[in-house]
BAGUPA-385264 format. One record per atom (N, C-alpha, C): residue number from 0; residue in one letter; x, y negated, z. Coordinates in Angstrom, 3 decimals, padded with zeros to 6 digits. Layout:
BAGUPA-385264
+-----+---+----------+----------+----------+
:   k : r :       px :       py :       pz :
+-----+---+----------+----------+----------+
: NUM : A :        X :        Y :        Z :
...
+-----+---+----------+----------+----------+
END
This chain:
BAGUPA-385264
+-----+---+----------+----------+----------+
:   k : r :       px :       py :       pz :
+-----+---+----------+----------+----------+
:   0 : M :  081.775 : -023.418 :  077.594 :
:   0 : M :  081.473 : -024.043 :  078.874 :
:   0 : M :  081.033 : -022.940 :  079.833 :
:   1 : N :  081.659 : -022.898 :  080.997 :
:   1 : N :  081.257 : -021.860 :  081.947 :
:   1 : N :  079.982 : -022.269 :  082.678 :
:   2 : R :  079.409 : -021.318 :  083.397 :
:   2 : R :  078.114 : -021.529 :  084.053 :
:   2 : R :  078.154 : -022.667 :  085.083 :
:   3 : K :  079.217 : -022.766 :  085.894 :
:   3 : K :  079.327 : -023.825 :  086.906 :
:   3 : K :  079.406 : -025.200 :  086.253 :
:   4 : T :  080.175 : -025.310 :  085.179 :
:   4 : T :  080.283 : -026.586 :  084.465 :
:   4 : T :  078.942 : -026.973 :  083.858 :
:   5 : F :  078.241 : -026.000 :  083.286 :
:   5 : F :  076.933 : -026.259 :  082.688 :
:   5 : F :  075.940 : -026.751 :  083.741 :
:   6 : I :  075.913 : -026.110 :  084.911 :
:   6 : I :  074.993 : -026.504 :  085.974 :
:   6 : I :  075.332 : -027.907 :  086.481 :
:   7 : A :  076.615 : -028.190 :  086.676 :
:   7 : A :  077.021 : -029.531 :  087.117 :
:   7 : A :  076.615 : -030.586 :  086.100 :
:   8 : Y :  076.859 : -030.305 :  084.821 :
:   8 : Y :  076.490 : -031.250 :  083.753 :
:   8 : Y :  074.981 : -031.479 :  083.742 :
:   9 : T :  074.208 : -030.408 :  083.880 :
:   9 : T :  072.751 : -030.506 :  083.875 :
:   9 : T :  072.256 : -031.353 :  085.048 :
:  10 : L :  072.851 : -031.177 :  086.217 :
:  10 : L :  072.454 : -031.965 :  087.392 :
:  10 : L :  072.780 : -033.447 :  087.218 :
:  11 : V :  073.924 : -033.756 :  086.631 :
:  11 : V :  074.291 : -035.159 :  086.395 :
:  11 : V :  073.313 : -035.798 :  085.414 :
:  12 : V :  073.008 : -035.116 :  084.323 :
:  12 : V :  072.058 : -035.648 :  083.333 :
:  12 : V :  070.692 : -035.861 :  083.973 :
:  13 : A :  070.234 : -034.908 :  084.775 :
:  13 : A :  068.935 : -035.039 :  085.445 :
:  13 : A :  068.928 : -036.225 :  086.398 :
:  14 : A :  069.997 : -036.410 :  087.149 :
:  14 : A :  070.073 : -037.532 :  088.090 :
:  14 : A :  070.018 : -038.862 :  087.357 :
:  15 : V :  070.738 : -038.978 :  086.250 :
:  15 : V :  070.722 : -040.215 :  085.471 :
:  15 : V :  069.327 : -040.482 :  084.924 :
:  16 : C :  068.699 : -039.471 :  084.373 :
:  16 : C :  067.359 : -039.645 :  083.802 :
:  16 : C :  066.332 : -040.019 :  084.860 :
:  17 : L :  066.413 : -039.397 :  086.024 :
:  17 : L :  065.438 : -039.669 :  087.074 :
:  17 : L :  065.644 : -041.021 :  087.738 :
:  18 : S :  066.835 : -041.583 :  087.655 :
:  18 : S :  067.089 : -042.866 :  088.315 :
:  18 : S :  067.025 : -044.042 :  087.357 :
:  19 : S :  066.650 : -043.830 :  086.102 :
:  19 : S :  066.605 : -044.909 :  085.124 :
:  19 : S :  065.492 : -045.884 :  085.442 :
:  20 : P :  065.740 : -047.190 :  085.265 :
:  20 : P :  064.698 : -048.187 :  085.461 :
:  20 : P :  063.595 : -048.060 :  084.424 :
:  21 : A :  062.534 : -048.823 :  084.600 :
:  21 : A :  061.378 : -048.742 :  083.715 :
:  21 : A :  061.725 : -049.117 :  082.287 :
:  22 : S :  061.180 : -048.360 :  081.341 :
:  22 : S :  061.330 : -048.711 :  079.934 :
:  22 : S :  060.161 : -049.604 :  079.546 :
:  23 : A :  060.170 : -050.086 :  078.301 :
:  23 : A :  059.109 : -050.972 :  077.826 :
:  23 : A :  057.745 : -050.304 :  077.949 :
:  24 : A :  057.676 : -048.993 :  077.660 :
:  24 : A :  056.406 : -048.283 :  077.731 :
:  24 : A :  055.909 : -048.157 :  079.169 :
:  25 : D :  056.826 : -048.111 :  080.134 :
:  25 : D :  056.459 : -047.936 :  081.538 :
:  25 : D :  056.141 : -049.247 :  082.248 :
:  26 : L :  056.581 : -050.371 :  081.707 :
:  26 : L :  056.437 : -051.658 :  082.380 :
:  26 : L :  055.018 : -052.198 :  082.196 :
:  27 : P :  054.271 : -052.376 :  083.286 :
:  27 : P :  052.920 : -052.945 :  083.165 :
:  27 : P :  052.973 : -054.344 :  082.545 :
:  28 : K :  051.895 : -054.757 :  081.898 :
:  28 : K :  051.834 : -056.065 :  081.234 :
:  28 : K :  051.789 : -057.217 :  082.223 :
:  29 : S :  051.462 : -056.947 :  083.460 :
:  29 : S :  051.512 : -057.980 :  084.495 :
:  29 : S :  051.685 : -057.296 :  085.841 :
:  30 : G :  052.173 : -058.060 :  086.796 :
:  30 : G :  052.342 : -057.480 :  088.108 :
:  30 : G :  053.049 : -058.414 :  089.055 :
:  31 : T :  053.231 : -057.927 :  090.260 :
:  31 : T :  053.982 : -058.637 :  091.275 :
:  31 : T :  055.200 : -057.788 :  091.619 :
:  32 : Y :  056.186 : -058.432 :  092.209 :
:  32 : Y :  057.386 : -057.693 :  092.588 :
:  32 : Y :  058.062 : -058.376 :  093.765 :
:  33 : S :  058.900 : -057.614 :  094.422 :
:  33 : S :  059.754 : -058.086 :  095.501 :
:  33 : S :  061.101 : -057.422 :  095.285 :
:  34 : A :  062.180 : -058.205 :  095.356 :
:  34 : A :  063.497 : -057.653 :  095.042 :
:  34 : A :  064.574 : -058.363 :  095.850 :
:  35 : H :  065.742 : -057.766 :  095.870 :
:  35 : H :  066.907 : -058.396 :  096.502 :
:  35 : H :  068.092 : -058.297 :  095.554 :
:  36 : Y :  068.932 : -059.325 :  095.608 :
:  36 : Y :  070.008 : -059.511 :  094.643 :
:  36 : Y :  071.269 : -059.914 :  095.404 :
:  37 : G :  072.279 : -059.061 :  095.354 :
:  37 : G :  073.567 : -059.380 :  095.970 :
:  37 : G :  074.477 : -060.023 :  094.943 :
:  38 : W :  075.213 : -061.060 :  095.343 :
:  38 : W :  076.009 : -061.811 :  094.370 :
:  38 : W :  077.321 : -062.303 :  094.949 :
:  39 : T :  078.199 : -062.694 :  094.037 :
:  39 : T :  079.429 : -063.394 :  094.394 :
:  39 : T :  079.528 : -064.652 :  093.537 :
:  40 : F :  080.083 : -065.700 :  094.107 :
:  40 : F :  080.262 : -066.974 :  093.411 :
:  40 : F :  081.663 : -067.031 :  092.819 :
:  41 : S :  081.742 : -067.487 :  091.576 :
:  41 : S :  083.042 : -067.835 :  090.996 :
:  41 : S :  082.874 : -069.169 :  090.287 :
:  42 : G :  083.848 : -070.041 :  090.452 :
:  42 : G :  083.752 : -071.355 :  089.841 :
:  42 : G :  084.631 : -072.357 :  090.533 :
:  43 : H :  084.174 : -073.586 :  090.534 :
:  43 : H :  084.947 : -074.694 :  091.087 :
:  43 : H :  084.233 : -075.287 :  092.293 :
:  44 : V :  085.026 : -075.682 :  093.279 :
:  44 : V :  084.519 : -076.336 :  094.485 :
:  44 : V :  085.244 : -077.668 :  094.615 :
:  45 : Q :  084.487 : -078.742 :  094.756 :
:  45 : Q :  085.067 : -080.084 :  094.850 :
:  45 : Q :  084.613 : -080.741 :  096.140 :
:  46 : E :  085.554 : -081.090 :  096.986 :
:  46 : E :  085.245 : -081.823 :  098.207 :
:  46 : E :  085.079 : -083.300 :  097.851 :
:  47 : L :  083.967 : -083.891 :  098.261 :
:  47 : L :  083.703 : -085.309 :  098.008 :
:  47 : L :  083.562 : -086.031 :  099.346 :
:  48 : G :  084.612 : -086.010 :  100.113 :
:  48 : G :  084.588 : -086.617 :  101.433 :
:  48 : G :  084.385 : -085.564 :  102.504 :
:  49 : A :  084.250 : -086.035 :  103.737 :
:  49 : A :  084.189 : -085.130 :  104.886 :
:  49 : A :  082.894 : -084.321 :  104.949 :
:  50 : N :  081.796 : -084.831 :  104.400 :
:  50 : N :  080.495 : -084.187 :  104.581 :
:  50 : N :  079.795 : -083.806 :  103.285 :
:  51 : R :  080.538 : -083.774 :  102.185 :
:  51 : R :  079.894 : -083.458 :  100.910 :
:  51 : R :  080.805 : -082.566 :  100.076 :
:  52 : T :  080.219 : -081.476 :  099.537 :
:  52 : T :  080.933 : -080.538 :  098.677 :
:  52 : T :  080.042 : -080.187 :  097.490 :
:  53 : V :  080.637 : -080.141 :  096.304 :
:  53 : V :  079.914 : -079.771 :  095.092 :
:  53 : V :  080.487 : -078.460 :  094.567 :
:  54 : Y :  079.593 : -077.541 :  094.231 :
:  54 : Y :  079.955 : -076.243 :  093.682 :
:  54 : Y :  079.405 : -076.139 :  092.263 :
:  55 : A :  080.226 : -075.724 :  091.311 :
:  55 : A :  079.780 : -075.490 :  089.938 :
:  55 : A :  080.392 : -074.175 :  089.473 :
:  56 : G :  079.553 : -073.252 :  089.074 :
:  56 : G :  080.059 : -071.956 :  088.644 :
:  56 : G :  078.946 : -070.995 :  088.336 :
:  57 : V :  079.181 : -069.731 :  088.660 :
:  57 : V :  078.226 : -068.664 :  088.379 :
:  57 : V :  078.121 : -067.773 :  089.617 :
:  58 : V :  076.899 : -067.384 :  089.957 :
:  58 : V :  076.690 : -066.328 :  090.940 :
:  58 : V :  076.220 : -065.106 :  090.162 :
:  59 : A :  077.004 : -064.035 :  090.230 :
:  59 : A :  076.730 : -062.825 :  089.459 :
:  59 : A :  076.594 : -061.636 :  090.393 :
:  60 : G :  075.701 : -060.722 :  090.034 :
:  60 : G :  075.513 : -059.529 :  090.846 :
:  60 : G :  074.473 : -058.606 :  090.255 :
:  61 : V :  073.851 : -057.810 :  091.112 :
:  61 : V :  072.862 : -056.814 :  090.710 :
:  61 : V :  071.608 : -057.008 :  091.547 :
:  62 : I :  070.438 : -056.877 :  090.878 :
:  62 : I :  069.156 : -056.982 :  091.568 :
:  62 : I :  068.527 : -055.595 :  091.689 :
:  63 : F :  067.850 : -055.373 :  092.815 :
:  63 : F :  067.161 : -054.114 :  093.076 :
:  63 : F :  065.722 : -054.411 :  093.464 :
:  64 : N :  064.765 : -053.815 :  092.768 :
:  64 : N :  063.362 : -053.934 :  093.140 :
:  64 : N :  063.192 : -053.218 :  094.475 :
:  65 : D :  062.491 : -053.840 :  095.419 :
:  65 : D :  062.339 : -053.262 :  096.750 :
:  65 : D :  061.574 : -051.941 :  096.738 :
:  66 : S :  060.808 : -051.672 :  095.669 :
:  66 : S :  060.082 : -050.399 :  095.582 :
:  66 : S :  060.991 : -049.266 :  095.106 :
:  67 : G :  062.214 : -049.609 :  094.683 :
:  67 : G :  063.147 : -048.591 :  094.218 :
:  67 : G :  062.969 : -048.214 :  092.762 :
:  68 : E :  062.125 : -048.965 :  092.036 :
:  68 : E :  061.884 : -048.706 :  090.616 :
:  68 : E :  061.114 : -049.881 :  090.029 :
:  69 : G :  060.971 : -049.882 :  088.713 :
:  69 : G :  060.103 : -050.859 :  088.068 :
:  69 : G :  060.793 : -052.144 :  087.657 :
:  70 : F :  060.039 : -053.217 :  087.671 :
:  70 : F :  060.424 : -054.523 :  087.162 :
:  70 : F :  061.742 : -054.996 :  087.772 :
:  71 : L :  062.729 : -055.270 :  086.920 :
:  71 : L :  064.050 : -055.795 :  087.264 :
:  71 : L :  064.911 : -054.864 :  088.116 :
:  72 : H :  064.528 : -053.603 :  088.279 :
:  72 : H :  065.307 : -052.700 :  089.137 :
:  72 : H :  066.641 : -052.342 :  088.492 :
:  73 : K :  067.713 : -052.465 :  089.252 :
:  73 : K :  069.074 : -052.128 :  088.830 :
:  73 : K :  069.501 : -052.923 :  087.592 :
:  74 : A :  069.257 : -054.222 :  087.600 :
:  74 : A :  069.622 : -055.091 :  086.478 :
:  74 : A :  070.749 : -056.038 :  086.896 :
:  75 : R :  071.562 : -056.423 :  085.926 :
:  75 : R :  072.629 : -057.401 :  086.172 :
:  75 : R :  072.022 : -058.802 :  086.139 :
:  76 : V :  072.496 : -059.662 :  087.031 :
:  76 : V :  072.016 : -061.043 :  087.091 :
:  76 : V :  073.223 : -061.974 :  087.032 :
:  77 : D :  073.181 : -062.942 :  086.117 :
:  77 : D :  074.210 : -063.976 :  086.001 :
:  77 : D :  073.516 : -065.331 :  086.055 :
:  78 : C :  073.831 : -066.116 :  087.079 :
:  78 : C :  073.163 : -067.401 :  087.284 :
:  78 : C :  074.171 : -068.546 :  087.364 :
:  79 : P :  074.280 : -069.342 :  086.310 :
:  79 : P :  075.050 : -070.584 :  086.443 :
:  79 : P :  074.409 : -071.450 :  087.535 :
:  80 : I :  075.249 : -072.084 :  088.346 :
:  80 : I :  074.761 : -072.838 :  089.499 :
:  80 : I :  075.480 : -074.177 :  089.596 :
:  81 : F :  074.723 : -075.181 :  090.004 :
:  81 : F :  075.280 : -076.458 :  090.433 :
:  81 : F :  074.682 : -076.720 :  091.808 :
:  82 : N :  075.513 : -076.819 :  092.831 :
:  82 : N :  075.042 : -076.993 :  094.203 :
:  82 : N :  075.762 : -078.184 :  094.832 :
:  83 : D :  074.997 : -079.180 :  095.215 :
:  83 : D :  075.515 : -080.373 :  095.884 :
:  83 : D :  075.119 : -080.283 :  097.353 :
:  84 : V :  076.088 : -079.996 :  098.218 :
:  84 : V :  075.826 : -079.863 :  099.649 :
:  84 : V :  076.279 : -081.152 :  100.331 :
:  85 : N :  075.313 : -081.904 :  100.836 :
:  85 : N :  075.573 : -083.195 :  101.449 :
:  85 : N :  075.025 : -083.171 :  102.869 :
:  86 : Q :  075.897 : -083.433 :  103.859 :
:  86 : Q :  075.510 : -083.427 :  105.270 :
:  86 : Q :  074.878 : -082.086 :  105.662 :
:  87 : G :  075.371 : -080.981 :  105.083 :
:  87 : G :  074.870 : -079.650 :  105.417 :
:  87 : G :  073.587 : -079.253 :  104.733 :
:  88 : H :  073.100 : -080.084 :  103.807 :
:  88 : H :  071.846 : -079.820 :  103.102 :
:  88 : H :  072.144 : -079.503 :  101.634 :
:  89 : A :  071.729 : -078.309 :  101.174 :
:  89 : A :  071.968 : -077.878 :  099.797 :
:  89 : A :  070.892 : -078.418 :  098.863 :
:  90 : N :  071.310 : -078.804 :  097.683 :
:  90 : N :  070.412 : -079.183 :  096.597 :
:  90 : N :  070.994 : -078.523 :  095.349 :
:  91 : A :  070.426 : -077.372 :  094.974 :
:  91 : A :  071.014 : -076.558 :  093.912 :
:  91 : A :  070.011 : -076.304 :  092.800 :
:  92 : N :  070.538 : -076.053 :  091.600 :
:  92 : N :  069.697 : -075.684 :  090.466 :
:  92 : N :  070.539 : -074.920 :  089.460 :
:  93 : G :  069.832 : -074.283 :  088.531 :
:  93 : G :  070.530 : -073.536 :  087.494 :
:  93 : G :  069.583 : -072.714 :  086.662 :
:  94 : S :  070.144 : -071.713 :  086.032 :
:  94 : S :  069.389 : -070.787 :  085.206 :
:  94 : S :  069.921 : -069.389 :  085.488 :
:  95 : C :  069.239 : -068.376 :  084.994 :
:  95 : C :  069.714 : -066.994 :  085.148 :
:  95 : C :  069.427 : -066.214 :  083.879 :
:  96 : V :  070.300 : -065.274 :  083.608 :
:  96 : V :  070.066 : -064.250 :  082.594 :
:  96 : V :  070.093 : -062.924 :  083.331 :
:  97 : V :  068.983 : -062.198 :  083.262 :
:  97 : V :  068.882 : -060.875 :  083.871 :
:  97 : V :  068.932 : -059.865 :  082.736 :
:  98 : T :  069.882 : -058.946 :  082.792 :
:  98 : T :  070.061 : -057.952 :  081.732 :
:  98 : T :  069.811 : -056.565 :  082.303 :
:  99 : D :  068.815 : -055.852 :  081.743 :
:  99 : D :  068.492 : -054.527 :  082.270 :
:  99 : D :  069.296 : -053.437 :  081.561 :
: 100 : V :  069.080 : -052.192 :  081.963 :
: 100 : V :  069.843 : -051.055 :  081.461 :
: 100 : V :  069.676 : -050.869 :  079.948 :
: 101 : D :  068.555 : -051.329 :  079.386 :
: 101 : D :  068.316 : -051.220 :  077.939 :
: 101 : D :  068.971 : -052.349 :  077.159 :
: 102 : G :  069.561 : -053.332 :  077.862 :
: 102 : G :  070.144 : -054.495 :  077.206 :
: 102 : G :  069.152 : -055.614 :  076.971 :
: 103 : D :  067.887 : -055.424 :  077.378 :
: 103 : D :  066.885 : -056.491 :  077.256 :
: 103 : D :  067.186 : -057.558 :  078.290 :
: 104 : K :  066.913 : -058.821 :  077.920 :
: 104 : K :  067.260 : -059.957 :  078.775 :
: 104 : K :  066.025 : -060.762 :  079.155 :
: 105 : L :  066.036 : -061.249 :  080.384 :
: 105 : L :  065.006 : -062.142 :  080.899 :
: 105 : L :  065.699 : -063.449 :  081.262 :
: 106 : F :  065.114 : -064.577 :  080.863 :
: 106 : F :  065.705 : -065.893 :  081.121 :
: 106 : F :  064.846 : -066.647 :  082.125 :
: 107 : M :  065.497 : -067.332 :  083.057 :
: 107 : M :  064.755 : -068.108 :  084.052 :
: 107 : M :  065.502 : -069.383 :  084.416 :
: 108 : E :  064.765 : -070.307 :  084.970 :
: 108 : E :  065.322 : -071.534 :  085.541 :
: 108 : E :  064.951 : -071.547 :  087.020 :
: 109 : W :  065.793 : -072.165 :  087.846 :
: 109 : W :  065.529 : -072.178 :  089.278 :
: 109 : W :  066.053 : -073.449 :  089.923 :
: 110 : K :  065.554 : -073.700 :  091.130 :
: 110 : K :  066.051 : -074.804 :  091.962 :
: 110 : K :  065.758 : -074.455 :  093.412 :
: 111 : C :  066.596 : -074.967 :  094.302 :
: 111 : C :  066.360 : -074.762 :  095.730 :
: 111 : C :  066.936 : -075.925 :  096.518 :
: 112 : T :  066.388 : -076.133 :  097.706 :
: 112 : T :  066.905 : -077.124 :  098.650 :
: 112 : T :  066.745 : -076.558 :  100.050 :
: 113 : G :  067.684 : -076.865 :  100.926 :
: 113 : G :  067.557 : -076.397 :  102.298 :
: 113 : G :  068.834 : -076.591 :  103.085 :
: 114 : A :  068.705 : -076.387 :  104.374 :
: 114 : A :  069.853 : -076.485 :  105.270 :
: 114 : A :  070.723 : -075.244 :  105.102 :
: 115 : M :  072.012 : -075.460 :  104.842 :
: 115 : M :  072.945 : -074.348 :  104.688 :
: 115 : M :  072.985 : -073.539 :  105.982 :
: 116 : P :  073.103 : -072.209 :  105.932 :
: 116 : P :  073.564 : -071.424 :  104.791 :
: 116 : P :  072.452 : -070.866 :  103.918 :
: 117 : A :  071.212 : -071.337 :  104.060 :
: 117 : A :  070.100 : -070.837 :  103.250 :
: 117 : A :  069.630 : -071.902 :  102.271 :
: 118 : C :  069.003 : -071.445 :  101.194 :
: 118 : C :  068.473 : -072.371 :  100.200 :
: 118 : C :  067.211 : -071.756 :  099.589 :
: 119 : P :  066.026 : -072.052 :  100.154 :
: 119 : P :  064.782 : -071.541 :  099.593 :
: 119 : P :  064.372 : -072.342 :  098.356 :
: 120 : G :  063.769 : -071.635 :  097.386 :
: 120 : G :  063.391 : -072.338 :  096.171 :
: 120 : G :  062.432 : -071.579 :  095.286 :
: 121 : D :  062.338 : -072.068 :  094.050 :
: 121 : D :  061.407 : -071.548 :  093.050 :
: 121 : D :  062.154 : -071.165 :  091.784 :
: 122 : E :  061.665 : -070.109 :  091.140 :
: 122 : E :  062.175 : -069.665 :  089.842 :
: 122 : E :  061.015 : -069.642 :  088.857 :
: 123 : R :  061.341 : -069.850 :  087.590 :
: 123 : R :  060.316 : -069.821 :  086.538 :
: 123 : R :  060.881 : -069.042 :  085.358 :
: 124 : F :  060.140 : -068.014 :  084.910 :
: 124 : F :  060.564 : -067.259 :  083.731 :
: 124 : F :  060.318 : -068.118 :  082.490 :
: 125 : V :  061.335 : -068.230 :  081.631 :
: 125 : V :  061.219 : -069.099 :  080.452 :
: 125 : V :  061.394 : -068.337 :  079.144 :
: 126 : G :  061.522 : -067.022 :  079.185 :
: 126 : G :  061.618 : -066.242 :  077.964 :
: 126 : G :  062.420 : -064.979 :  078.175 :
: 127 : G :  062.590 : -064.263 :  077.077 :
: 127 : G :  063.351 : -063.036 :  077.157 :
: 127 : G :  063.469 : -062.370 :  075.812 :
: 128 : T :  064.150 : -061.223 :  075.807 :
: 128 : T :  064.309 : -060.418 :  074.606 :
: 128 : T :  063.742 : -059.031 :  074.881 :
: 129 : G :  063.502 : -058.274 :  073.806 :
: 129 : G :  062.997 : -056.908 :  073.962 :
: 129 : G :  061.712 : -056.882 :  074.741 :
: 130 : K :  061.642 : -056.051 :  075.769 :
: 130 : K :  060.404 : -055.881 :  076.546 :
: 130 : K :  059.989 : -057.153 :  077.281 :
: 131 : Y :  060.921 : -058.119 :  077.438 :
: 131 : Y :  060.611 : -059.365 :  078.144 :
: 131 : Y :  060.247 : -060.521 :  077.201 :
: 132 : N :  060.173 : -060.269 :  075.906 :
: 132 : N :  059.829 : -061.303 :  074.932 :
: 132 : N :  058.447 : -061.879 :  075.264 :
: 133 : G :  058.365 : -063.189 :  075.441 :
: 133 : G :  057.105 : -063.863 :  075.734 :
: 133 : G :  056.698 : -063.841 :  077.203 :
: 134 : I :  057.584 : -063.414 :  078.095 :
: 134 : I :  057.243 : -063.324 :  079.515 :
: 134 : I :  056.947 : -064.698 :  080.105 :
: 135 : S :  056.052 : -064.714 :  081.082 :
: 135 : S :  055.806 : -065.915 :  081.878 :
: 135 : S :  055.660 : -065.463 :  083.332 :
: 136 : G :  055.779 : -066.419 :  084.216 :
: 136 : G :  055.623 : -066.098 :  085.623 :
: 136 : G :  056.556 : -066.927 :  086.483 :
: 137 : S :  056.474 : -066.688 :  087.766 :
: 137 : S :  057.299 : -067.452 :  088.698 :
: 137 : S :  057.577 : -066.624 :  089.939 :
: 138 : S :  058.566 : -067.070 :  090.688 :
: 138 : S :  058.975 : -066.391 :  091.909 :
: 138 : S :  059.369 : -067.413 :  092.960 :
: 139 : K :  059.252 : -067.031 :  094.180 :
: 139 : K :  059.850 : -067.738 :  095.311 :
: 139 : K :  061.101 : -066.963 :  095.678 :
: 140 : F :  062.123 : -067.645 :  096.101 :
: 140 : F :  063.332 : -066.949 :  096.511 :
: 140 : F :  064.013 : -067.708 :  097.631 :
: 141 : Q :  064.931 : -067.025 :  098.270 :
: 141 : Q :  065.809 : -067.685 :  099.222 :
: 141 : Q :  067.214 : -067.160 :  099.006 :
: 142 : G :  068.122 : -068.086 :  098.669 :
: 142 : G :  069.529 : -067.760 :  098.570 :
: 142 : G :  070.156 : -067.872 :  099.948 :
: 143 : N :  071.010 : -066.918 :  100.277 :
: 143 : N :  071.655 : -066.875 :  101.593 :
: 143 : N :  073.155 : -066.718 :  101.391 :
: 144 : F :  073.921 : -067.652 :  101.904 :
: 144 : F :  075.367 : -067.618 :  101.779 :
: 144 : F :  075.967 : -066.898 :  102.979 :
: 145 : I :  077.006 : -066.113 :  102.747 :
: 145 : I :  077.693 : -065.426 :  103.836 :
: 145 : I :  078.921 : -066.258 :  104.186 :
: 146 : G :  078.727 : -067.237 :  105.067 :
: 146 : G :  079.815 : -068.126 :  105.476 :
: 146 : G :  080.514 : -068.745 :  104.288 :
: 147 : A :  081.835 : -068.787 :  104.337 :
: 147 : A :  082.644 : -069.361 :  103.254 :
: 147 : A :  083.273 : -068.263 :  102.399 :
: 148 : T :  082.633 : -067.079 :  102.347 :
: 148 : T :  083.202 : -065.935 :  101.640 :
: 148 : T :  083.041 : -066.008 :  100.125 :
: 149 : G :  082.132 : -066.861 :  099.648 :
: 149 : G :  081.829 : -066.884 :  098.217 :
: 149 : G :  080.843 : -065.808 :  097.813 :
: 150 : A :  080.250 : -065.142 :  098.782 :
: 150 : A :  079.277 : -064.084 :  098.513 :
: 150 : A :  077.968 : -064.401 :  099.218 :
: 151 : G :  076.915 : -063.713 :  098.793 :
: 151 : G :  075.622 : -063.893 :  099.427 :
: 151 : G :  074.592 : -062.961 :  098.845 :
: 152 : W :  073.355 : -063.226 :  099.187 :
: 152 : W :  072.246 : -062.452 :  098.653 :
: 152 : W :  071.047 : -063.363 :  098.523 :
: 153 : S :  070.118 : -062.928 :  097.670 :
: 153 : S :  068.866 : -063.657 :  097.485 :
: 153 : S :  067.717 : -062.664 :  097.524 :
: 154 : D :  066.633 : -063.079 :  098.152 :
: 154 : D :  065.399 : -062.298 :  098.172 :
: 154 : D :  064.424 : -062.974 :  097.221 :
: 155 : W :  063.871 : -062.203 :  096.278 :
: 155 : W :  062.943 : -062.724 :  095.273 :
: 155 : W :  061.581 : -062.079 :  095.463 :
: 156 : K :  060.523 : -062.874 :  095.292 :
: 156 : K :  059.152 : -062.345 :  095.368 :
: 156 : K :  058.298 : -063.162 :  094.416 :
: 157 : G :  057.647 : -062.475 :  093.467 :
: 157 : G :  056.876 : -063.234 :  092.497 :
: 157 : G :  055.955 : -062.388 :  091.654 :
: 158 : E :  055.557 : -062.997 :  090.540 :
: 158 : E :  054.649 : -062.339 :  089.610 :
: 158 : E :  055.098 : -062.620 :  088.192 :
: 159 : Y :  054.718 : -061.728 :  087.284 :
: 159 : Y :  055.076 : -061.885 :  085.870 :
: 159 : Y :  053.906 : -061.469 :  085.003 :
: 160 : K :  053.929 : -061.950 :  083.765 :
: 160 : K :  052.908 : -061.570 :  082.782 :
: 160 : K :  053.585 : -061.470 :  081.426 :
: 161 : L :  053.310 : -060.373 :  080.737 :
: 161 : L :  053.819 : -060.153 :  079.388 :
: 161 : L :  052.676 : -060.279 :  078.403 :
: 162 : P :  052.973 : -060.693 :  077.163 :
: 162 : P :  051.882 : -060.833 :  076.179 :
: 162 : P :  051.261 : -059.485 :  075.807 :
+-----+---+----------+----------+----------+
END
């Protein structure tokens, strides 16, 4: 390996190590967090008359802790969703699996109601694997739809506690 290749390789390894999310040893046993999650919807859409639409599918994407590190930073989020939009008012619920870089999973349930294109609601942590085993806590969130694109984002703010 020549010197330039070695230096490039060393810089890539350093960048990966420095940008890694929190490990189990680094994650505090309790705390608060604020994060944002960009997603896309895939699934089925059923029109039930002129003023009612039902959506069933998954919103999947990536969540980023607003501090740029720590709890749930750079994790994949998959949320099965059922959303009944009647007269422009959303009534949605579902669950989520959040998978971090270590493969540990956090499980939650959620619900929201509101005038489209927003849907403010509540989330509740119901379990997890690895570093999230035994987690409890809750969050407030707001889902935001980007028109009829099938994409959107959610802002999450809450607290968690580990055993």
